[in-house]
N, C-alpha and C positions, 0 to 999 in steps of 0.2 A: 504494500500500499504506500502510496506516495505521500510525503509529508504535508504537501500542500493540499490534498484531498481531505485532510482531517478537519472537521468542523468543531468547533467549540461550542458548548452549550452557553446561549445567551445569558441564562441565569448565572453560570459560573463566571462569565465575564463580569457580569455586573456585581457579583459578589467579591471578586478579586479587586475591582476598583474601589469598592466600599472599603475594604480592608487596607488598601493602599493609602486612600484618604484618611482613614482613622489612625494609621501607623504614622503618616507624614505629620498629621496634626499634633499627635502625642510627642514625637520628637521635638517639634518646634516649641512646645509647650515646656518641655522639659529643659530645653536649652535656654528659653528665656527665664525659667526659674532659678537656673544656674547664674544667670548674671544679675539677678535682683539683688543677692547679698552685697555684692560689689559696689552696686550703685547706693545702697542704703548706707554702708560705710563711708563711702566717699561723701556722700550728702551730710551725713552726721558730722564728721571730721571737718568738712569746710564750714558748716553752720557753727561749730563751737570755736574753731581757731582762727577763722578769717580776720576777726578783729584786732588779733595780735599782729598780724602782718603790717608792721610799720618799719620805716627806715631804722628806728632804733632797735628794732627786734633782731636785726642782722648785724649790727655793729657794736652792740653794747654787751657788756658782761652781764650775768644775773645779778639782781638785786639783793641784798641781804634780807631776811624775814622782816616783814613790817614796812618795807619800802615799795612803792608802787614802781612799775616799769621793769626795765632791764631788757636783756636780750640773751641770743643763744651763740654769739659770736665765738666763744671758746669751743661749744660743741660742734659747730660747724667746721673750724679748724681741725679739732681732734679727729672727726669723722673722715676727713679727706686724707689725714695723715695716716690712719690706721689703715684704710683702703688702700693707700698708696705703698705702704710697708708690705701690707699682705700681698698686694699684686707683684710687687718686686721681687718677693720670696717665692710666691708660686707659680709664676710664669715660666721662668726656665725650667724647673723641675716638672711642671705639668705638661709643657710642650715636649720636653725630651722624652718623658716616659710615653706619652702619646705616640710619638715619633717612633719609638722602639716597638710598640705593641702594633703599629701599622706595618713595620718593616718585618718583624719576626712574630706574626700572629700564632704560629703553632709551636713556639719554643717553649720549654719548661719554665724558664725565667718569665717570659710574657704570660703564661697561665697563672703563675704565682702574682706577678704585678696586677693583672687584671682581677684576681681574686681579692688582693689587698685594696684595690681602689673600690670595689664593690662593698666590701665590709666597711672601709672608711666612710663611705658615703652614707651609711645607716647608723654610724655612731651618734648619740645625741650631742648637741653642741655643748651641753652644761659639762659633759663627760671630758670632752676636748679641753675646755677651759679648765677643767680641774687637774688635768695632766700637764697642762702648760704652767699651771700654778706650781706643781710640784717640781716640774723640769727647770723652768727659769726664775720665777718670781721667789721661790722660796730660797734658793741658793744665793741669789743676788741680794735678797733682803728688802726689796721694795717693789711695788707695782710700776709699770711702765708701757708707754706705746708700743715698744718693740715686743713685748710679751703679748699684747693684744693682738699686735699685727701677725705674729707667729701663729696664734690661735685661729685667726681669721683665714690665714694662708692654708692651713691644714684642713679647714671647710672648703675652701676654693679648688683645691687639687682634684678631687673626683670629676668635678664638671669639666675642668680644663683638660684632662687626661682623656675622658671619654669623647668629648667633642672633638679633640684633635685627632684622636685615633679614627673615628667616623669619617672625618672630613678627609683624612689623607687616603683612606681606604677607597674613597669614591674618585680619586684622581687617576685616570686612566694609566696602566702600566707603561703604554707605549711611550708617554712622555719621559718616563724614566730610562727607559730602554733607549731612546732617541739621544738623549744626553751622554748616556755612557758610551753608545755607539760614536759618537763624535770626538770621543777620547777625553770627555771631562772626567775628572776623579769623582768618586762616590761622595765625599764630602761636599764638593761643589755643586753636584747634582742635587743634593738634599737641601743645601743652604739658598741656592741660586734658582732652582727649578721646583722642587717639590713644595717646599714651604710657602714661596710666594703665591703658587697655584691654589693653596688652600687657605690663604690668608684671611679671606672673608669668613670661613666657617670657624676659624681660630679665634677671631675678633668676636664672633657671635657668642662662642663658649665664654670667653673672658666677661664679656658684658653681662651674660647670665649668670656667672659665677659671682660677679661683683654685687649684682642685684640680690643674690642669695644671702650674702653676709651683711649687706648694708644694714638690716633691720635686726640683726642678732644682738641680744642683750646678755644672755647667760654667761657666754665665755668671757665677756668684757668685765663682769663682776669680780672674777678671779684674776684678771690680768691687768687691764688698763684702770680699772677702779673707779676712775672719775676725778675730776679737778673742777672746783668752783672759779678758778683763774685761768688766763690765757697762759697755755704752755706750749713751746715748739721743741722741746727736749723729748727726744724719742726715749730717753732713759729714766724718764719721770713720768707719774701717773698723768692721764690726759681725759680730758671730757669727750663724750661722743653723744650724737642724737639719741640712739636707742637707750642709753643709760640716764640720759637726762630725763627722757620722756618717763621712764620707769620711776625714777627717784621723786619726780615733781608729782606724778599722778597718784602716788600713794600718800603724798603729803596732805595735810590738813588746810592748806592755804589755798585761796581762791585764785590769787595771782599767779602762783605757781601752776595750777592747773590750766590757767589761759596759756602760759608758755608751753606747757606740755602740749595741749591742743594745736598751738601754732607749730611747735617743732614736728609733730605728726602730719602736719600738712606738708612740711618741707621734705620729710623723709618719704612720705608716699608719693609725693611728686618725682622726686629722685629716683626712686624705684621704677615707677611707671615709664618714665623717660628711657631708663636703661632696657627695659622690657620692650618697649616700641622700637627703639634703636635695634636691638637684636632682631627683632622681628623684620624689620625693615633690610637689614644685611642679610638675614637667612633667606629670605625671598628673592633677593637680588642674586644671591649665590646660587639658588635652585635654578632659577632662569639662565644664569650663565651656563650651567652644566647641561641643562636640557637644550641650549642652542648647540 
């Protein structure tokens, strides 16, 4: 019997169309429901903290208890210092490990590294902070921005390693073979051909990892600790936006609550900007490869 000679029952076709419509409507409803909590959070944060966003908020230090006004300048500087230290520490290690996994996916060392990265990704951030406290803070005798950056760098590593590995594995092997066939040494091929070809994907992983650590509070309680004053010394305690939000939110003072809401807007905006940037780079990276 020919396939074209098969006639479907009209009732069966109608039932399939009804089921398809119902299923599509259910998926759309669930998708909208998943977005509603984000909009509720954004609306509430903007409503509570928008009044604090004044020029003084970005340029002044926090005021003592009982004085109105003040800002979060020390926390802004501290947050960027911590992210900078973490990125400097995690970037070469993460890219190097991801490159090794992409070049030697079947090796025993590669399997061990891949397993370690997966386990590291599942360790709670507060445990990482405690470990860094025992290794760095306790022997030195004081909290510091450096120890906070080390804790955040450990949290960044899994994202950078996995993104680098997946990106480099998407690069055609013919590109590497062509470079080696032209007489280029292996290290030159990696540095001048392979890594530049996967730069967009690597940058995407770095941005996602920064967004992941930007709002972490738990490890900073054991490492950077916080500082009500402006500090640019990486060997001293330093303020950060997540720690400031945590400290001010649990305080009994309304002025501190207002600063905490304002800091929450800045931190959330920074994380959203990083995520949107990562999405834009990832979409461009995908289109380039599809071409």
